[in-house]
Each structure stands twice: as structure tokens, then as C-alpha cells.
VOPAGU-2260 file (C-alpha; in pm, 1 decimal, decimal comma):
REM VOPAGU-2260
SITE   aa  ch    i         X         Y         Z
SITE  MET   A    0   10356,6    6666,8   10699,4
SITE  ALA   A    1   10173,3    6677,4   11029,8
SITE  ASP   A    2    9841,5    6504,6   11072,7
SITE  PRO   A    3    9569,0    6772,1   11030,6
SITE  LEU   A    4    9371,1    6610,8   11312,0
SITE  LEU   A    5    9631,6    6743,4   11553,1
SITE  TYR   A    6    9520,8    7096,3   11471,9
SITE  ASP   A    7    9143,6    7069,5   11468,5
SITE  ASP   A    8    8941,6    7264,2   11724,0
SITE  SER   A    9    8936,6    6969,3   11963,8
SITE  GLY   A   10    9317,4    6955,0   11978,6
SITE  TYR   A   11    9541,3    7086,1   12251,0
SITE  PHE   A   12    9881,2    7248,5   12270,7
SITE  VAL   A   13   10143,1    7282,4   12540,0
SITE  VAL   A   14   10253,2    7646,3   12551,0
SITE  LEU   A   15   10585,2    7751,9   12701,9
SITE  GLU   A   16   10690,9    8106,0   12782,1
SITE  ALA   A   17   11018,1    8212,9   12941,2
SITE  ASP   A   18   10845,9    8380,4   13233,9
SITE  GLY   A   19   10587,8    8119,3   13324,8
SITE  PRO   A   20   10500,2    7753,0   13366,2
SITE  GLU   A   21   10387,2    7534,7   13080,0
SITE  GLN   A   22   10017,3    7548,6   13006,9
SITE  ILE   A   23    9783,8    7323,6   12813,3
SITE  VAL   A   24    9556,0    7528,0   12587,9
SITE  THR   A   25    9297,7    7467,6   12317,4
SITE  VAL   A   26    9354,3    7566,2   11955,4
SITE  ALA   A   27    9129,0    7869,7   12008,0
SITE  GLU   A   28    9333,5    7978,5   12310,4
SITE  LEU   A   29    9656,3    7934,9   12114,8
SITE  ARG   A   30    9513,5    8148,5   11834,8
SITE  ASP   A   31    9427,9    8419,7   12089,9
SITE  ARG   A   32    9779,6    8409,8   12233,5
SITE  LEU   A   33    9944,5    8425,3   11892,8
SITE  THR   A   34    9715,6    8710,0   11788,0
SITE  ALA   A   35    9819,4    8907,0   12096,8
SITE  ALA   A   36   10187,1    8826,9   12040,0
SITE  ILE   A   37   10171,4    8942,6   11677,6
SITE  ALA   A   38   10002,2    9265,1   11787,7
SITE  GLN   A   39   10283,3    9326,0   12038,3
SITE  LEU   A   40   10547,1    9277,3   11769,7
SITE  GLY   A   41   10392,5    9545,1   11548,6
SITE  ASP   A   42   10639,7    9631,4   11271,9
SITE  GLU   A   43   10896,2    9384,4   11409,3
SITE  LEU   A   44   10727,3    9080,8   11255,6
SITE  PRO   A   45   10953,0    8801,5   11132,0
SITE  ARG   A   46   11005,9    8821,2   10756,5
SITE  ASP   A   47   10817,0    8499,2   10684,4
SITE  LEU   A   48   10502,8    8646,0   10846,1
SITE  GLN   A   49   10521,2    8981,1   10669,2
SITE  LYS   A   50   10400,1    8827,8   10343,5
SITE  PHE   A   51   10054,9    8762,3   10492,2
SITE  GLU   A   52    9791,0    9034,3   10474,8
SITE  THR   A   53    9594,2    8959,3   10790,3
SITE  THR   A   54    9670,8    8863,4   11146,1
SITE  ALA   A   55    9448,4    8555,6   11108,4
SITE  GLU   A   56    9662,1    8436,1   10815,1
SITE  ARG   A   57    9979,4    8497,1   11014,8
SITE  VAL   A   58    9845,3    8304,4   11311,9
SITE  GLN   A   59    9735,8    8011,8   11095,2
SITE  SER   A   60   10075,9    8002,6   10927,6
SITE  LEU   A   61   10246,1    7988,0   11267,7
SITE  ILE   A   62   10022,1    7704,5   11383,0
SITE  ASP   A   63   10071,5    7511,1   11057,9
SITE  THR   A   64   10445,3    7558,0   11011,3
SITE  SER   A   65   10615,9    7662,9   11334,8
SITE  CYS   A   66   10646,4    7587,6   11701,3
SITE  GLU   A   67   10795,9    7912,1   11829,0
SITE  LEU   A   68   10783,4    8287,6   11793,3
SITE  ASP   A   69   11066,2    8516,2   11901,7
SITE  LEU   A   70   10914,8    8805,3   12094,8
SITE  GLY   A   71   11239,9    8989,1   12164,1
SITE  PRO   A   72   11529,5    8962,7   12406,8
SITE  ASP   A   73   11478,5    8672,8   12646,6
SITE  ARG   A   74   11115,8    8629,3   12531,4
SITE  LEU   A   75   11018,7    8325,2   12333,2
SITE  LEU   A   76   10674,0    8172,1   12287,4
SITE  GLN   A   77   10676,4    7799,7   12205,1
SITE  TRP   A   78   10389,5    7559,0   12142,5
SITE  TYR   A   79   10361,0    7188,0   12075,2
SITE  ALA   A   80   10057,4    6988,6   11966,9
SITE  VAL   A   81    9955,4    6720,1   12215,0
SITE  ARG   A   82    9683,2    6463,2   12237,4
SITE  LEU   A   83    9514,1    6411,7   12568,0
SITE  GLU   A   84    9382,0    6069,3   12653,4
SITE  ARG   A   85    9062,1    6034,3   12846,6
SITE  PRO   A   86    9068,3    5800,6   13144,3
SITE  ASN   A   87    8890,6    5477,5   13063,7
SITE  GLY   A   88    8713,5    5469,2   13399,3
SITE  ASP   A   89    8897,1    5161,7   13533,9
């Protein structure tokens, strides 16, 4: 199981989309992106997400258990937890 500290609000993710460069985003920004992606999918949600009642539950499930969401032909959203190190000032 992944370390829960990777997913706290101070964590970061690398997000990859087929039509753009990789981006480093906060957990809140990832939640916003996943919320928008789920809204775009509408009734075409993957089966494992259909069991959840709310979009917030679906988003949290994706963050906790997945690293990609198929958005249709040639469209894939991927995310990976990363830890950023602060420069030590040397």
C-alpha cells in the first residue's frame, strides 16, 4: 500500500496527457482535473467508478487506486505522485 503522506495536500503529482507536456500539479489541482475529466465522460464512466455515488468519491478512488483514466480514443490522462525536494541553500 502506498504511503498516505504521498497524497496529502502538500504532495505533488506529475500529470501526463497525450496532447500536452508533463505538468507538476498539487493534489487540489489533480482533483480539479479529474473532476473535469469525469464530467466529460458522463455516462461513459469506467465500471469501477460507477459504483460510487458522487464525483468526489470517484476522484478520491482514482487518486487512491489508479494512475490513469481512459478518456476515449487517443486520450489518456495519467498521474504519478512525486516528492519535490527543496534546495538546501548551498
